[in-house]
N, C-alpha and C positions, 0 to 999 in steps of 0.2 A: 439139783445142782444149779448154781448160778455162776455164770462166767461172762465176763466182759473183756474186750480187747480194743484198745485204741478208741475208747468212748469219748466223745466230745459233744458239746452242745453250745449253740450261740443264740442269745436272745436278740430280738429285733433291734434293740438299742445298741447292739454291738458288743455286749459283754460275752466273752467266750470262756467256757469252762472246759478244761482238759482233765480227765479222770484217770487215775492209775488203773492198771489191769487188775482184775479181781477174779478169784476162783474160790468158791465155797462148795464143798462136797455136801451131798444130801445129808440132812440131820445136823449140819454144821451151824455155826453161829457167826454172824457178821456184825461188827461194831463200826458204826460210822460216827466219827467225831471231827469237829473242826469249828472254826469261828463262825459267827453269824454271817450269812451270805457266801459261804464257801462252796455251796452246791450239794449239801447232804440231801435235802428234799428233792432237788432236781435229779440227782442220781437215782433215788428211789423211784421217782416218777418215770424215768426212762426205763429202768429195769422192769417196772410193772407194765410197760407198754402204753403209758398215758401220754408220753411226749415222744415225738419222732424227730 
C-alpha cells in the first residue's frame, strides 16, 4: 500500500510543490501524469524515500 497525506516539497530556489493525497491498495496501479516540471519524478523520489 502507498499512502501520502499533505505531501509537499520545496527546492532551495524557492519552488514549492504541493501534492494531492494518494492511496493505492496493494497490487493496485498508480498513474502519474502532468506537464513537464509538474513534480512527477519528485513525487516518486519522495515516496521512495530518496528525498526528505
